[in-house]
C-alpha positions as CSV (number, residue, x, y, z in Angstrom):
1,E,-113.3,132.8,-222.4
2,T,-115.3,135.8,-221.5
3,I,-115.8,137.3,-218.0
4,I,-118.8,139.6,-217.6
5,V,-118.7,142.0,-214.7
6,T,-121.9,143.8,-213.9
7,E,-122.1,147.4,-212.9
8,K,-123.0,146.4,-209.3
9,E,-120.0,144.0,-209.1
10,R,-117.8,146.8,-210.4
11,E,-119.0,149.2,-207.7
12,T,-118.4,146.5,-205.0
13,I,-114.9,145.9,-206.2
14,D,-114.2,149.7,-206.3
15,Q,-115.6,150.1,-202.8
16,T,-113.4,147.3,-201.5
17,Y,-110.3,148.7,-203.1
18,M,-110.9,152.2,-201.8
19,A,-111.6,150.8,-198.3
20,E,-108.3,148.9,-198.3
21,K,-106.4,151.8,-199.7
22,S,-107.8,154.2,-197.1
23,Q,-106.6,151.9,-194.3
24,E,-103.0,151.6,-195.5
25,P,-100.4,152.4,-192.8
26,K,-99.3,156.1,-193.1
27,P,-97.2,156.7,-190.0
28,W,-95.8,160.0,-191.2
29,I,-99.2,161.4,-191.9
30,R,-100.3,160.4,-188.3
31,L,-97.1,162.0,-186.9
32,W,-97.7,165.4,-188.6
33,A,-101.3,165.3,-187.5
34,R,-100.1,164.8,-184.0
35,V,-97.7,167.7,-184.3
36,I,-100.6,169.9,-185.2
37,D,-102.9,168.6,-182.5
38,F,-100.4,168.4,-179.6
39,P,-100.4,172.2,-178.7
40,I,-104.2,172.2,-178.8
41,L,-104.6,169.1,-176.7
42,I,-102.3,170.3,-173.9
43,L,-103.4,173.9,-173.9
44,P,-105.9,173.4,-171.0
45,G,-103.1,171.8,-169.0
46,L,-100.7,174.7,-169.7
47,L,-103.4,177.2,-168.6
48,F,-103.8,175.2,-165.4
49,L,-100.1,175.1,-164.8
50,R,-99.8,178.8,-165.4
51,A,-102.5,179.5,-162.8
52,W,-101.0,176.9,-160.3
53,L,-97.3,177.5,-160.6
54,G,-97.4,181.1,-161.7
55,E,-96.0,182.7,-164.9
56,D,-92.4,182.9,-163.7
57,K,-92.1,179.3,-162.6
58,L,-93.9,178.0,-165.7
59,N,-91.3,179.9,-167.8
60,A,-88.5,178.6,-165.7
61,Y,-89.6,175.0,-166.0
62,M,-91.0,174.8,-169.5
63,G,-90.3,178.1,-171.4
64,P,-87.2,179.6,-173.0
65,E,-85.7,180.2,-169.6
66,A,-85.8,176.4,-168.9
67,L,-83.9,175.7,-172.2
68,Q,-81.3,178.3,-171.2
69,N,-80.9,176.8,-167.7
70,L,-80.5,173.4,-169.2
71,L,-77.8,174.5,-171.6
72,E,-76.0,176.3,-168.8
73,Q,-76.5,173.2,-166.5
74,N,-78.1,175.4,-163.8
75,Q,-79.2,172.8,-161.2
76,T,-80.7,175.4,-158.8
77,S,-83.6,176.1,-161.2
78,Q,-84.6,172.5,-161.8
79,P,-88.1,171.6,-160.6
80,S,-88.6,169.2,-157.7
81,I,-90.0,165.6,-158.2
82,S,-93.5,166.7,-157.0
83,T,-93.5,169.6,-159.5
84,L,-92.4,167.3,-162.3
85,I,-95.2,164.9,-161.5
86,T,-97.7,167.8,-161.4
87,I,-96.5,169.1,-164.8
88,T,-96.6,165.6,-166.4
89,S,-100.0,164.8,-164.9
90,A,-101.6,168.1,-166.0
91,I,-100.3,167.7,-169.6
92,C,-101.4,164.1,-169.9
93,I,-104.8,164.6,-168.4
94,S,-105.4,167.6,-170.6
95,W,-104.3,165.6,-173.6
96,V,-106.6,162.6,-172.9
97,I,-109.7,164.6,-172.0
98,T,-109.4,167.2,-174.8
99,E,-108.8,164.6,-177.5
100,T,-111.7,162.4,-176.1
101,L,-114.2,165.3,-176.4
102,I,-113.1,166.2,-179.9
103,L,-113.1,162.6,-181.2
104,S,-116.5,161.9,-179.6
105,C,-118.0,164.8,-181.4
106,F,-116.2,164.8,-184.8
107,S,-114.4,161.4,-185.1
108,T,-111.3,163.5,-186.0
109,T,-109.1,166.2,-184.7
110,L,-107.9,169.4,-186.4
111,G,-104.6,167.9,-187.5
112,K,-106.3,164.7,-188.8
113,W,-109.0,166.7,-190.5
114,I,-106.5,168.9,-192.4
115,L,-104.6,165.8,-193.4
116,N,-107.9,164.0,-194.5
117,T,-107.8,161.4,-191.7
118,K,-110.7,160.0,-189.7
119,I,-111.2,157.6,-186.8
120,S,-114.0,155.0,-186.9
121,D,-115.0,151.8,-185.2
122,A,-114.8,148.4,-186.8
123,K,-118.1,149.0,-188.7
124,G,-117.0,152.4,-190.1
125,K,-119.2,154.4,-187.7
126,K,-118.3,157.2,-185.3
127,I,-116.6,155.9,-182.2
128,D,-118.4,156.3,-178.8
129,P,-117.0,158.4,-175.9
130,K,-115.7,155.3,-174.0
131,S,-113.7,154.1,-177.0
132,A,-112.4,157.6,-177.6
133,L,-111.3,157.9,-174.0
134,L,-109.5,154.5,-174.0
135,R,-107.9,155.2,-177.3
136,S,-106.6,158.7,-176.2
137,F,-105.2,157.2,-173.0
138,N,-103.5,154.4,-174.9
139,V,-102.0,156.8,-177.4
140,C,-100.6,158.9,-174.5
141,F,-99.4,155.9,-172.6
142,R,-98.4,153.4,-175.2
143,G,-97.6,155.8,-178.0
144,C,-95.8,158.5,-176.1
145,G,-94.8,156.9,-172.8
146,L,-96.7,159.6,-170.8
147,I,-94.1,162.0,-172.1
148,I,-91.5,160.6,-169.7
149,F,-87.9,160.4,-170.7
150,P,-86.7,158.0,-172.3
151,F,-90.1,156.4,-173.0
152,V,-91.2,159.5,-175.0
153,F,-88.6,158.4,-177.7
154,I,-88.8,154.6,-177.3
155,C,-92.6,154.2,-177.5
156,P,-93.1,156.0,-180.8
157,I,-90.4,153.8,-182.4
158,I,-92.2,150.7,-181.2
159,S,-95.5,152.0,-182.5
160,Y,-93.9,152.8,-185.9
161,F,-92.7,149.2,-186.4
162,S,-96.1,147.9,-185.2
163,L,-98.0,150.1,-187.6
164,T,-95.8,149.3,-190.7
165,K,-95.6,145.5,-190.0
166,R,-99.1,144.8,-188.7
167,N,-101.0,147.6,-190.4
168,T,-102.3,148.8,-187.1
169,T,-101.1,150.0,-183.7
170,S,-101.6,148.2,-180.4
171,W,-104.3,150.7,-179.2
172,D,-106.3,150.5,-182.5
173,N,-106.1,146.7,-182.4
174,T,-107.3,146.6,-178.8
175,Q,-110.1,149.1,-179.3
176,Q,-111.0,147.7,-182.7
177,T,-110.8,151.2,-184.2
178,K,-109.7,152.1,-187.7
179,V,-107.7,155.1,-189.0
180,N,-109.0,156.0,-192.5
181,H,-106.8,158.1,-194.8
182,G,-108.0,160.1,-197.8
183,D,-106.1,161.6,-200.6
184,L,-103.9,164.6,-199.9
185,S,-104.1,167.7,-202.1
186,V,-101.6,170.5,-202.3
187,F,-103.9,172.7,-200.4
188,R,-104.2,170.3,-197.5
189,I,-100.4,170.0,-197.3
190,M,-100.0,173.8,-197.4
191,G,-102.7,174.1,-194.7
192,A,-101.0,171.6,-192.5
193,I,-97.7,173.5,-192.7
194,L,-99.5,176.8,-191.9
195,M,-101.4,175.2,-189.0
196,I,-98.2,173.8,-187.4
197,L,-96.9,177.4,-187.3
198,I,-100.1,178.8,-185.9
199,T,-100.7,176.2,-183.2
200,H,-97.1,176.2,-181.9
201,N,-97.0,180.0,-181.8
202,I,-100.3,180.2,-179.9
203,S,-98.8,177.9,-177.2
204,G,-95.6,179.9,-177.1
205,L,-97.7,183.0,-176.2
206,L,-98.3,181.4,-172.8
207,F,-94.6,181.9,-171.9
208,L,-94.6,185.6,-172.8
209,S,-95.0,188.0,-170.0
210,L,-98.4,189.7,-169.8
211,E,-96.9,192.6,-167.9
212,S,-94.5,193.9,-170.6
213,P,-94.4,197.6,-170.4
214,V,-96.0,199.7,-173.2
215,N,-94.5,203.1,-173.9
216,A,-96.7,205.6,-175.6
217,S,-95.4,208.8,-177.1
């Protein structure tokens, strides 16, 4: 008629509940974290492309001029196959290497940290560099299709259904890694919105000319 729960058993139940709650699938939180991280992760690749292709070509292929040419259907300004391969490779390699270094050191990225998300191994410890490298590659390959059309749209949809139905993505299941989510406060949400504006504006500065004239009176 009476069930007695000791303080130690209560703490064990609370810890189990919190662990299960932190690992609930939150695809939209992961998406917004990726939106914050993406400009940071590809920044080394953009710097390489700017030095390799030149400022004018980078703007013509990836900047505002590229969007204008696409809308005007200007075929003469379209990059060659070899240039497209170079651009895609530089961005993907930059993404994988940069994210690997960050995850190996901090077990989280800027976007994940702001949104109270952390990556760990099956035992809840910090992931090693090899696991971080394989995970980053699989996110780029399986999660975003190496940013190649139309896979860049198809792969995230597949990953979304995998996460919501199986409570994990294919790469986290393969690497035995866990994504732990904490509670979100109003300050974290406001910080995430602010950081999206900051990171995307910093990347946009690469497409601005460094030789704009300055008039002094």
